C-alpha positions as CSV (number, residue, x, y, z in Angstrom):
1,M,84.8,92.7,6.7
2,D,82.5,92.0,3.8
3,G,82.9,89.2,1.4
4,T,82.1,85.5,1.6
5,C,85.6,84.3,1.0
6,E,87.3,84.0,4.4
7,T,90.7,83.0,3.1
8,H,91.6,86.0,0.9
9,L,92.0,89.7,1.3
10,F,93.0,91.6,-1.8
11,V,95.0,94.7,-1.0
12,F,95.4,97.5,-3.5
13,E,97.3,100.8,-3.6
14,A,94.3,102.9,-4.9
15,P,90.5,102.6,-4.9
16,I,90.5,102.5,-8.7
17,D,92.6,99.3,-8.6
18,A,90.1,97.6,-6.2
19,L,87.3,98.7,-8.5
20,S,89.1,97.3,-11.5
21,H,89.7,94.0,-9.8
22,A,86.0,93.8,-8.9
23,T,85.0,94.6,-12.5
24,L,87.4,92.0,-14.0
25,N,86.1,89.4,-11.5
26,M,82.5,90.1,-12.5
27,R,83.3,89.9,-16.2
28,R,85.1,86.7,-15.7
29,S,82.2,85.2,-13.9
30,K,79.8,86.3,-16.7
31,D,82.1,84.7,-19.3
32,M,82.2,81.5,-17.3
33,G,78.4,81.4,-17.3
34,I,77.9,81.7,-13.6
35,A,74.2,82.4,-13.0
36,D,74.7,85.0,-10.3
37,W,77.5,86.9,-12.1
38,K,76.1,90.4,-11.3
39,S,76.9,89.9,-7.6
40,S,80.0,87.9,-8.0
41,W,82.2,90.9,-7.2
42,K,80.9,90.8,-3.6
43,R,82.6,87.4,-2.9
44,H,86.0,88.8,-2.2
45,T,87.1,91.4,0.3
46,R,89.2,94.3,-1.1
47,L,91.1,96.9,0.7
48,A,92.4,100.1,-0.9
49,L,95.2,101.8,1.1
50,G,94.9,105.0,-0.8
51,G,98.6,105.8,-0.7
52,T,98.8,105.4,3.1
53,S,101.4,102.7,3.2
54,D,104.8,102.3,1.6
55,V,105.1,98.6,2.5
56,A,102.1,97.1,0.6
């Protein structure tokens, strides 16, 4: 899996939800003044199930 954070996996129902999470994470990093905010979305691993599971 991609991402540098080895302790978290974010699971979403749809791909748009994963993209929204990545965008919000990037904007938060920018607001916090993190120098490398443009690539901050890559830190976490996200998985979109795309409606394939009824238990997540």
